[in-house]
FIMI-15614 format. One record per atom (N, C-alpha, C): x, y, z; residue in three letters. Coordinates in steps of 0.1 Angstrom, whole numbers, plus 5000, padded with zeros to 4 digits. Layout:
# residues N
XYZALA;...
# end
This chain:
# residues 443
500849885000MET;500050005000MET;500950125000MET;500550224991LYS;501350334991LYS;501150435003LYS;502250505006SER;502050605017SER;501150705013SER;500250765021PRO;499350865019PRO;500150995017PRO;501351005023ILE;501951135021ILE;502551145006ILE;502851035000LEU;503351044987LEU;502451104978LEU;501151084980GLY;500051144971GLY;499951284972GLY;500551354983LEU;500351494986LEU;501451574979LEU;502451514973LEU;503551594967LEU;503351664956LEU;502251634948LEU;501851724936LEU;500651814940LEU;500351824953ALA;499051904956ALA;499352044952ALA;498252104948SER;498352254944SER;496852314947SER;496952434946ALA;495452504948ALA;495252604936ALA;494252624931PHE;493952714920PHE;493352854926PHE;493852954920SER;493453094925SER;492853174915SER;491453214916PRO;490953314907PRO;491653444907PRO;491553514897LEU;492153654896LEU;491453744904LEU;492153834911ALA;491553944919ALA;490754044908ALA;489954124913ALA;489154214904ALA;490054294896ALA;491154344902ALA;492054424894ALA;493454354895ALA;494254384884THR;495654334886THR;496354404897THR;496854324906PRO;497454404919PRO;498954434916PRO;499454524924ASN;500954534925ASN;501354444938ASN;502654424936PHE;503254334947PHE;504454414953PHE;504654414967VAL;505754464974VAL;506254354982VAL;507454294981PHE;507854194989PHE;509154244997PHE;509054255011ILE;510154295018ILE;510654195027ILE;511954165026MET;512654065031MET;513654115042MET;513554085055ALA;514554115064ALA;515754005062ALA;516854045068ASP;518053955068ASP;518353905082ASP;518153775085ASP;518553725097ASP;517753775110ASP;516453805107LEU;515453845117LEU;514853725123LEU;514953715135GLY;514453595143GLY;513053595146GLY;512453485150TRP;511053475152TRP;510553575163TRP;511353585173ALA;510853685184ALA;511753805185ALA;512253855174ASP;512853975172ASP;511854095171ASP;510654055167VAL;509654155165VAL;508854175176VAL;508254285179ALA;507554315191ALA;506254235192ALA;505554205180PHE;504354135180PHE;504653975184PHE;505853945185HIS;506153805190HIS;506853815203HIS;506853925210GLY;507353945223GLY;508754005223GLY;509254065211GLY;510654115211GLY;510754235220GLY;511854255223ASN;512254375233ASN;512454505226ASN;512554515214ALA;512754635205ALA;511354665199ALA;510954795200PRO;509554825195PRO;509654825179PRO;508554765173THR;508354765160THR;506954795155THR;506654925158PRO;505254975156PRO;504654965142PRO;505554975132HIS;505054965118HIS;504554815114HIS;505554725118LEU;505354585116LEU;504154545126LEU;504054585138ASP;502954545146ASP;501554595139ASP;501554705134LYS;500354755127LYS;500054655115LYS;500954635107LEU;500854545095LEU;500254405101LEU;500854365110ALA;500454235116ALA;498954235121ALA;498554335128ALA;497254355135ALA;496154375124ALA;496554435114GLU;495554465102GLU;495554375090GLU;496554295090GLY;496754205079GLY;496554055082GLY;497253975076VAL;497253825078VAL;498553795084VAL;498753745096GLU;499953695101GLU;500053545097GLU;501053495090LEU;501253355087LEU;502353305098LEU;501653225107THR;502353185119THR;503253075117THR;503053005107GLN;503952895103GLN;504552905088GLN;505353005087HIS;505953035075HIS;507352985075HIS;507752905065TYR;509052845065TYR;509852905054TYR;511152905057VAL;512252955048VAL;513352855049VAL;514452885041ALA;515652805042ALA;516452845053ALA;517352765059PRO;518152805070PRO;519152925068PRO;519452945056VAL;520353055053VAL;519953135040VAL;520653245035CYS;520053345027CYS;519853315013CYS;520853275006SER;520853254991SER;519753144989SER;519653034995PRO;518552944992PRO;517152994994PRO;516953085004THR;515553145005THR;515353214993THR;516153304989ARG;516053394978ARG;515753314965ARG;516453194964THR;516153114953THR;514753064953THR;514353024965GLY;512952974966GLY;511853064963GLY;512153194966LEU;511153304964LEU;511053324949LEU;512253344942LEU;512253384929LEU;511953264918LEU;511853144922THR;511653034914THR;510352954917THR;509852964929GLY;508752884934GLY;509252744936GLY;510452714936ARG;510952574938ARG;511952574949ARG;512052454956CYS;513152444966CYS;514452464961CYS;515252534968TRP;516552574964TRP;517552474961TRP;517252344967SER;518052234964SER;517852174950SER;516752214943ARG;516652184929ARG;517852244920ARG;518152354926PHE;519252434919PHE;520752404925PHE;520752314934GLY;521952284941GLY;522352394950GLY;521552494953VAL;521952604962VAL;521452564976VAL;522352534984THR;522052514999THR;522852615008THR;523952685003ASN;524652775011ASN;524652915006ASN;525053025014PRO;525153155007PRO;526153124995PRO;525853184985THR;526753184973THR;526953294965THR;528253314961ASN;528453424952ASN;528753384937ASN;528553254935SER;528453204922SER;527153224916SER;527053204904ARG;525753214897ARG;524753104901ARG;523753134907ALA;522853034913ALA;521852974903ALA;521353054894LEU;520253004886LEU;520652984870LEU;520252894864PRO;520352884849PRO;519952994843PRO;520453044831TRP;520153164823TRP;518653164819TRP;517953054817ASP;516753054812ASP;515653024823ASP;515953044834THR;515053024845THR;513953114844THR;512653064846VAL;511553144846VAL;511353204860VAL;511853314863THR;511853374876THR;510553444879THR;510253474890LEU;509053554894LEU;508953694887LEU;510053774886PRO;510053904878PRO;509853864863PRO;510653764858ARG;510253744844ARG;508953704841ARG;508353614849ALA;506953574847ALA;505953684848ALA;506153784857LEU;505353914859LEU;505454004847LEU;506754004842LYS;506954104831LYS;506154054818LYS;505953934816THR;505253874805THR;503753914805THR;503253964817VAL;501854014819VAL;501854164821VAL;502854234819GLY;502754384818GLY;503454444830GLY;504054384839TYR;504554444851TYR;505854514850TYR;506054624857ASP;507454674859ASP;507954604871ASP;509354584872THR;509954494882THR;511154574887THR;511454564900ALA;512654624906ALA;513054564919ALA;514354554921ILE;514854504933ILE;515754614940ILE;515654654952THR;516554744959THR;516954674972THR;518254634973GLY;518754564984GLY;519754454979GLY;519754344987LYS;520554224986LYS;520254114976LYS;521054094966TRP;520853994957TRP;521253864961TRP;522653844960HIS;523253724966HIS;522953594958HIS;522653604946LEU;522453484936LEU;523353484925LEU;524353554927GLY;525653564916GLY;526153704918GLY;527353714923SER;527853834927SER;528753914918SER;528753874906LYS;529453944894LYS;528254024888LYS;528654144883SER;527654234875SER;526854154864SER;527654064857GLU;527153984846GLU;526153874850GLU;525953854863TRP;525153754869TRP;524053824877TRP;523853944874GLY;523154024884GLY;521654024882GLY;520854094889PRO;519154094887PRO;518654124874PRO;519354214867ASN;518954254854ASN;518854154844ASN;519554044846HIS;519653934837HIS;518653834840HIS;517853864851TYR;516953754856TYR;515453814857TYR;515153924850GLY;513753974849GLY;513554104857GLY;514554164862PHE;514354294870PHE;514754404860PHE;513654494858ASP;514054614850ASP;515054714857ASP;514954714870HIS;515754814878HIS;516354744890HIS;517654754893SER;518254684904SER;519354784910SER;519454764924TYR;520254854931TYR;520554784945TYR;521754804950GLY;522254754964GLY;523354664962GLY;523254554969SER;524454464970SER;524254344961SER;525254324952LEU;525154214944LEU;525554084951LEU;526454094962ALA;526753994970ALA;525753994982ALA;526353954993GLY;525553935005GLY;525454065015GLY;525454035028GLY;525354155037GLY;526654235036GLY;526554365039VAL;527654455036VAL;527754545049VAL;528854605050GLY;529254695060GLY;528154815059GLY;527654865071PRO;526554975070PRO;526855095063PRO;528155135064TYR;528555265059TYR;529555255046TYR;530355155045ASP;531255145033ASP;530655065022ASP;529554985026HIS;528754915016HIS;529654795010HIS;530554765017ALA;531554655012ALA;531154525017ALA;531254415009TYR;530954275013TYR;532354215019TYR;532454105021LYS;533654035028LYS;534754065020LYS;536054065025LYS;537354085019LYS;537353975009LYS;537854014997GLY;538053914987GLY;537453974973GLY;537253874965GLU;536953914950GLU;535653984950GLU;534753964958PHE;533454034957PHE;533154144967PHE;534154194974SER;534054284983SER;533454424978SER;533754474966VAL;533254584960VAL;531954534951VAL;530754574957THR;529554514954THR;528354604951THR;528454724957TRP;527354824956TRP;527154864942TRP;525854854938HIS;525754894922HIS;524254944921HIS;524155004909ARG;522855034904ARG;522854994890ARG;521754904887ASN;521654824874ASN;523054774869ASN;523754714879GLU;524854624877GLU;526154714873GLU;526054844875LYS;527254934875LYS;527654974888LYS;529054934892LEU;529354964905LEU;529455104908LEU;528955154920ILE;528855284924ILE;529455314938ILE;529655434942THR;530055464955THR;529055574960THR;528555544972GLU;527555644977GLU;527855644993GLU;527355754999THR;527355775013THR;526055755019THR;526055715033GLY;524855695039GLY;524855555045GLY;523955525054HIS;523655395061HIS;522855305051HIS;523355175050VAL;522755085040VAL;521255075041VAL;520755075054THR;519255055055THR;518455185050THR;519055295050ASP;518455415045ASP;518455425030ASP;519755385024LEU;519955385011LEU;518955285003LEU;518755165009ILE;517855075002ILE;516455135003ILE;515955185013THR;514755245015THR;514455365006THR;515555445004ASN;515255564995ASN;515155524981ASN;515855424976GLU;515655374963GLU;514355324961GLU;513955244971ALA;512655184969ALA;511455284968ALA;511555394978CYS;510555494977CYS;510655564964CYS;511755604959LEU;511855684947LEU;511255604936LEU;511655484935TRP;510955394924TRP;509555404924TRP;509055394936LEU;507455384938LEU;506855504934LEU;507655614936GLU;507155764932GLU;507055784918GLU;507855694910GLN;507855714896GLN;507055614889GLN;506155544895ARG;505355444889ARG;504255514881ARG;503855454869SER;502755494862SER;501555394866SER;500655384855ASP;499455304858ASP;499755144857ASP;500955114852LYS;501254984850LYS;501354904864LYS;501054784864PRO;501254714876PRO;502754684880PRO;503154674892PHE;504654654895PHE;504854544905PHE;506054494906PHE;506654414915PHE;507854464921PHE;507854504934LEU;509054564940LEU;509554474951LEU;510754424950TYR;511254334959TYR;512454414968TYR;512254424980VAL;513154494989VAL;513754404999VAL;514754334996PRO;515754245006PRO;516754325013PRO;516354375024PHE;517254455034PHE;518354375038PHE;519454435041THR;520654365048THR;520454375063THR;519554455069ALA;519254445083ALA;518554305086ALA;518954245097VAL;519754285107VAL;521054185107VAL;521654165095HIS;522754085092HIS;523954175098HIS;524954085103LEU;526254145107LEU;526954205094LEU;527854295096PRO;528254365108PRO;527354485111PRO;526954495124LEU;526054595127LEU;526754725133LEU;526354845129LYS;526754955134LYS;525755065131LYS;524955085142GLU;523855185138GLU;524055325141GLU;523355425134PRO;523555565136PRO;523155595151PRO;523755695157GLN;523455745170GLN;522055775173GLN;521355835163GLU;519955855164GLU;519055745167GLU;519555625163TRP;518655505165TRP;519155445178TRP;520455445181LEU;520855395195LEU;520255475206LEU;520055615203ASP;519455685213ASP;517955655216ASP;517355585206LYS;515955535208LYS;515655395214LYS;516855335216VAL;516755185221VAL;516355185236VAL;515355105240PRO;514955105253PRO;516055095263PRO;516055155275ALA;517055155284ALA;517355015290ALA;516254935290GLY;516454795296GLY;517354705287GLY;517654735275ILE;518554665267ILE;519954715269ILE;520754625274THR;522054665278THR;523154585270THR;524354645269GLY;525454575261GLY;525554645247GLY;526754655242ASP;527054725229ASP;526454655218ASP;526654535216VAL;526054465204VAL;524554445205VAL;523854415217PRO;522454415219PRO;521654545216PRO;522454655219ARG;521854775217ARG;522054815201ARG;523054785195HIS;523154805180HIS;521954705173HIS;521854595178TYR;520954505171TYR;519454545173TYR;519154595185ALA;517854655187ALA;517554775179ALA;518654855177ALA;518554975169ALA;518354945154ALA;519054835150SER;518954785137SER;517454745134SER;516854665144ILE;515554625141ILE;514554745140ILE;514754845150MET;513854965150MET;514055045137MET;515355055131HIS;515655115120HIS;514855055108HIS;514954925108LEU;514254845097LEU;512754865098LEU;512154865110ASP;510754885112ASP;510355015105ASP;511155125109ASP;510855245104ASP;510955265089ASP;511755205083CYS;511855195069CYS;510755105062CYS;510255015069VAL;509054955064VAL;507955065064VAL;507855125074GLY;506755235075GLY;506955335063GLY;508255365061ARG;508455465049ARG;507955415036ARG;508255285034ILE;507755215022ILE;506155215019ILE;505555185032VAL;504155175033VAL;503655325029VAL;504255425035ALA;503955565033ALA;503955625018ALA;505155565013ALA;505455594998ALA;504355524990ALA;503855424993LEU;502655354986LEU;501455434987LEU;501155474999GLU;500055565002GLU;500155704994GLU;501255764993LYS;501355894987LYS;501255864972LYS;501655754968ALA;501455724952ALA;500055694949ALA;499255674959GLY;497855624956GLY;497855464953GLY;498955394956LYS;498955254953LYS;498655144964LYS;498355204977ARG;498355114987ARG;497055024985ARG;495955074981GLU;494754984981GLU;494854884970GLU;495854894961SER;495954814949SER;497254724951SER;497754714963THR;499154644965THR;499054534975THR;499454414972LEU;499654314982LEU;501054324987LEU;501254365001LEU;502554365006LEU;502854255016LEU;504054195012VAL;504454075021VAL;505754105029VAL;505854085041PHE;506954105049PHE;507453975055PHE;508753945055THR;509253815061THR;510853835063THR;511453715068SER;512853715069SER;513453605062SER;514653605058ASP;515153505050ASP;515753375057ASP;515753395071ASN;516153275079ASN;515953315095ASN;516253225103GLY;516153265117GLY;517253345121GLY;517053395134GLY;518153495139GLY;519453425142GLY;520553505141SER;521853445143SER;522453485157SER;523453385160TRP;524253405173TRP;525753425169TRP;525953465158ALA;527453475153ALA;528053605158ALA;529353605158GLU;530253725163GLU;529953845154GLU;529553955158ASN;529254075150ASN;530554125143ASN;531554135150ASN;532854185143ASN;533754065141ASN;533353985130ASP;533953875127ASP;535253875119ASP;535753995117LYS;537054025109LYS;536953985095LYS;535853945089LYS;535853905076LYS;535554035066LYS;535054145072TYR;534754255064TYR;535954365063TYR;536054445054PRO;537154535052PRO;537354625064PRO;536254685069ALA;536354765081ALA;536254695094ALA;537054725104ASP;537054645117ASP;536654725129ASP;535854835127ASP;535454905139ASP;534054875144ASP;533754755141TYR;532254705144TYR;532254665159TYR;531054695166PRO;531054645180PRO;531354495181PRO;532054455191ALA;532354315193ALA;531354245201ALA;530954125199GLY;530154045207GLY;529253955198GLY;528653855205LYS;527653775197LYS;526253845195LYS;525753825183LEU;524453865180LEU;523353805188LEU;522453885193PRO;521353825202PRO;520053785193PRO;520153725182GLY;519153685174GLY;518053605183GLY;516853635183ASN;515853575193ASN;514953505185ASN;515053365186ASN;514253265180ASN;513253195190ASN;513253245202LYS;512553175214LYS;510953185210LYS;510253085214PRO;510952955221PRO;511152845211PRO;511452885198LEU;511752775188LEU;513252745190LEU;513552625186ARG;514852555187ARG;515852605177ARG;517052645182ASP;518252665174ASP;518152805167ASP;519052815156GLN;519452945151GLN;519552945137GLN;519853045130LYS;520153045114LYS;521152935112LYS;521052865100GLY;521852765095GLY;521252635099GLY;520352635109SER;519752495113SER;518452455107SER;518352325106ILE;516952285100ILE;515852275110ILE;516252305123TYR;515052315133TYR;514352435131TYR;513252445139GLU;512252555137GLU;512852695138GLU;513852705147GLY;514452835150GLY;515252885138GLY;515652805129GLY;516552845118GLY;515552865106GLY;514252805105THR;513552815093THR;512152865094THR;511752885107ARG;510352945110ARG;510353095113ARG;510053185105VAL;510253325107VAL;508853415106VAL;508853535111PRO;507853615111PRO;507353645096PRO;506053655094CYS;505553675080CYS;504153745081CYS;504053845073ILE;502753925073ILE;502353945059ILE;501153915055ALA;500553965042ALA;499454075045ALA;499654185037SER;498754305040SER;498354355027SER;496954365026TRP;496354435013TRP;495054495019TRP;495054615021PRO;493854685026PRO;492654655016PRO;491454615024GLY;490254585015GLY;490154465009GLY;491154385008LYS;491254245002LYS;491554135012LYS;492454175022LEU;492754075033LEU;492354125046LEU;491354055052LYS;490954085067LYS;492054055077LYS;491954115087ALA;492854085097ALA;492553935103ALA;493753865103ALA;493553715107ALA;494953645109ALA;494953545115ARG;496053455116ARG;495853325107ARG;496953305099HIS;496953195090HIS;497853085097HIS;497352985103ASP;498152895111ASP;498452775104ASP;498152755091ALA;498652645083ALA;500052655078ALA;500752555075PRO;502152575072PRO;502152625058PRO;503152725056ALA;503352785043ALA;504952785041ALA;505352815029GLN;506852825026GLN;507052945016GLN;508352985016ILE;508753095008ILE;508553064993ILE;508552924990THR;508252894976THR;506752924972THR;505952944981ASP;504552974978ASP;504253104971ASP;505153194974TRP;504853334969TRP;504953344955TRP;505753284947MET;505653294932MET;504353244926MET;503853124931PRO;502553074925PRO;501253164929PRO;501553234940THR;500353314947THR;500453434938THR;501653504936PHE;501653634929PHE;501253604914PHE;501853494908CYS;501553474895CYS;499953444892CYS;499353364903GLY;497953354901GLY;497153474900GLY;497553574910LEU;496853694911LEU;497153794898LEU;498353774893ALA;498553854881ALA;498053814867ALA;497553684868GLY;497053614856GLY;498253554847GLY;499353524853PHE;500353464845PHE;500053314844PHE;500153264830LYS;499953104828LYS;501153064822LYS;501952964828PRO;503252934823PRO;502852844811PRO;503752854801GLU;503752774788GLU;504052634791GLU;504952604801LYS;505352474804LYS;505252444819LYS;505352334824ASP;505352294837ASP;506652344844ASP;506552444854LEU;507652514860LEU;508152424872LEU;507452324875LYS;507752214885LYS;507752304900LYS;506852384902TRP;506752454914TRP;506652354926TRP;507352384937ASP;507152314950ASP;506152394957ASP;506052514955GLY;505052604963GLY;503652584957GLY;502752644964ILE;501352634960ILE;500852784962ILE;499552804955ASP;498852934955ASP;498152944968ASP;498653054976LEU;498053064990LEU;496753144989LEU;496453224980TRP;495353314980TRP;494053274983TRP;493653144980PRO;492353084985PRO;492253075000PRO;493453045005GLN;493553025020GLN;493553175027GLN;494253255021LEU;494453395029LEU;493353485026LEU;492553475015ALA;491553565012ALA;490153515014ALA;490153395011GLN;488753325010GLN;488453225022GLN;489453215029GLY;489253115041GLY;489252975037GLY;489752935025ALA;489652795021ALA;490452705028ALA;490052585031ALA;490852495038ALA;492152465033ALA;493152465041PRO;494652435036PRO;494552305029PRO;495252285017PRO;495352155012PRO;496452075019PRO;496251945018GLN;497251865024GLN;498551865015GLN;499551895022ARG;500851915016ARG;501951885025ARG;503151895017VAL;504451875025VAL;505351985024VAL;506152005033ILE;507152125032ILE;508552065034ILE;509152065024TYR;510652005022TYR;511652105024TYR;512652085032THR;513552185036THR;515152115036THR;516052185029VAL;517352135028VAL;518352235036VAL;519252175043ALA;520252265051ALA;521552285044ALA;522352375047PRO;523652395041PRO;524452265038PRO;524952255025GLY;525752135022GLY;524952015022GLY;523752015021PHE;522751885020PHE;523051805034PHE;523651875044ARG;524051795055ARG;522751745065ARG;521751815062SER;520451785068SER;519251815060SER;518251745061ARG;516851765054ARG;515751735064ARG;514751815060SER;513551785069SER;512351775059SER;511351725064LEU;509951725057LEU;508851725067LEU;507951835066ARG;506851865074ARG;505551805067ARG;504851715073ALA;503651655066ALA;502651665078ALA;501651745076GLY;500651745086GLY;501151805100GLY;501051735110ASP;501551785123ASP;502951735125ASP;503451635118PHE;504651585120PHE;505851635111PHE;507051635117LYS;508251675110LYS;509251575111LYS;509751535100LEU;510951445100LEU;512351515098LEU;513251495106VAL;514651555104VAL;515651455102VAL;516251455091LEU;517351365087LEU;518651425088LEU;519751385096HIS;520951445096HIS;521951345091HIS;522851385081ALA;523951295076ALA;525051285087ALA;525351175090LYS;526251135101LYS;527351035096LYS;528451075091SER;529550985086SER;529050875079SER;528350915068GLY;527950815058GLY;526650745063GLY;526150765075ALA;524850725078ALA;523850835080ALA;522750805085GLU;521750905089GLU;521150895102GLU;521051005109LYS;520351015122LYS;518951075120LYS;517950995123ALA;516551045121ALA;515951095133ALA;515251195132GLU;514351245144GLU;512951285139GLU;511951265148LEU;510651295145LEU;509951365156LEU;509251465152TYR;508651575161TYR;507151585157TYR;506351605168ASP;504951645166ASP;504851795167ASP;505051865157ILE;505152005157ILE;503752085162ILE;502652015161ALA;501452075168ALA;501552075182ALA;502051965187LYS;502151955202LYS;503451995208LYS;504351995200ASP;505852015204ASP;506452105194ASP;506152235193PRO;506652315182PRO;508252345186PRO;508552335198ASN;510052365201ASN;510852245199ASN;510352145194GLU;511152015191GLU;512051955202GLU;511451935214THR;512051885225THR;511951735227THR;510951685221THR;510751535222THR;510751455210THR;511851375208ASP;512051295197ASP;511151175196ASP;510351155187LEU;509351035186LEU;509750935178LEU;510950945172ALA;511450835162ALA;511350695167ALA;511750675180GLU;511750535184GLU;510350495188GLU;509450575195PRO;508150525197PRO;507050525185PRO;507550585175MET;506650595164MET;507350545150MET;507850425150PRO;508650365137PRO;507750375126PRO;506450355126ALA;505750345114ALA;505550485108ALA;505350585115LYS;505350725111LYS;506550775106LYS;507650735113LEU;508950755108LEU;509250705095LEU;508850585092ALA;509150515078ALA;508350585068ALA;507050635072GLU;506250685061GLU;506850825057GLU;507250905067LEU;507851035064LEU;509151015055LEU;509950915060ARG;511250895054ARG;510950855039ARG;510050785036ALA;509750745022ALA;509350865014ALA;508350955021ALA;508051075013ALA;509251165011ALA;510051185021LEU;511151275020LEU;512151225008LEU;512351105008ASN;513351034998ASN;512751054984ASN;511451054982ALA;510551084969ALA;510851224965ALA;510551304974PHE;510851444972PHE;512151484968PHE;513251434975ALA;514551454973ALA;515051404959ALA;514351334951LYS;514951284939LYS;514951404929LYS;514251504931ALA;514251624922ALA;515351714926ALA;516151684936ASP;517251774940ASP;518351784929ASP;518851904926LYS;519951934916LYS;519351914901LYS;517951904899ASP;517551874885ASP;517652014877ASP;517952124883ALA;518152254876ALA;519352324879ALA;520352244882VAL;521752314884VAL;522152404873VAL;522652524877ALA;523152614867ALA;524552564862ALA;524452494850ASN;525652444844ASN;525752484830ASN;524852584826ASP;524852624811ASP;525852734809ASP;
# end
C-alpha cells in the first residue's frame, strides 16, 4: 500500500484572479528571528510591523531555508533551492540563464519590476538581477555589507554596491539607502502594475547603527551589540513604514499586496567577525531571538526556518491568523495566480497558491514542506502535524521525528516510539529529494 503522504507531493491550489491586477511589494529582512519583532514578544519596538500584523494576515507557520541564498532562490523560482543545488550562501551564479523567475513571469503580463537591496544569487555584474527579469536593480550584488562602506567580505566580491549592475559609490547607512531607492522607484510608477522586491541587509552582521537609532533603544536593553541589534530592528521597522507611506502617497496602497518576512532565523554569530574590510564594528555575539523555537540560523530546526511573516492588502485581506504551514516557495505561485500569469510549460513549482486560504478562508490542502540545510547535511519534511529531520552522520543518517502541533519547540523525539510514522515520512522525503539538483546552473 502506498504511503498517503506520497500522494500529497503534487498537491496544488487554484486561485481566481482578483478584480483588478494587483501590485506586489515583497520585503525581506535578513537574519530576523521569530521573536525579534514586538508582536512576537521582542524587546525592541516595531510599531509599523505590529500594525501590519494586526490589520493583515499573520502567517504563523511560514518556513524558509536555514540561510539566505537558498531562501532567495525559493522566492524567485517557486521551487526548493535544492533543485538548483543551492544550499549555502553563494557568490556563484545560482540559476540557469533560462530560469522562469518571478519577475520574468510577471513581466510577460505587463509588470514593471525592481529589486532594491541584497541579491546574493550571483555576485558578478554579469550575473545580476537585470539578467533575471528585473527592470531596475540596486544594492548589494553579494550578501550582507558593511552599513557605511557598503562592502561585502574581503576578497573578490568585496566591491559590490551597484545600480543596474554598474558599481557605484554612495554615502549613507545601508538601510536608509535601500529604502530611499525603493520609495523613489514607487514615486515614479505609472498605471502599470509593478513588483518591487526589497531584500534588506538588516539585521545581518556587521551591525553599526546611527546614534539617532541607538538613542531610541529601550534602556532595559544593555550591552553594545544588543543595543546595536535592537537599533537595527527599529531602524528596519521605520523603513518598512516609509515604504508603506510611499505606497499611500502614490495612491497605490489599496491596489498592492505587501508581504513581509525574513530569509532565515536569527543568528548568534560574532558581529565583528573580521571578515569585512572595516574592523570598527561592535564586538560580541548577535542576540538573534528565535524563542521558544529551537536553534538558530543555519539549522533545519524551527528556530532556523520558521520566521515572522505578514501579508497585507487593505480591502482584500481581513485581519486574521493563518496557522497552516506555508513556505517561501508559495509566493511565486500566489503572485502569478493573482497577476494572471499562465506558464507555457510545467515550472515544477514546489510551492502552492496561498490566495484561496488567505483571502477566502479555504481549507488548507494537504501538503508537505521539504527543507534542505547547507551542504545537504540535513533535510526535513513537514507533513501534517509531524516533521521528520534527517542528519547525515559519517555516511549514515540520524532520524528524528517531532509532533510540531504538540511540540513546536522540538523537545521530544518520537522516532523510536513511532516507527511506522517515521518510515512513512522517510519514504515521502526520499521521493521528494529525487528532484534535487535537477536544475543546476551548468549552462
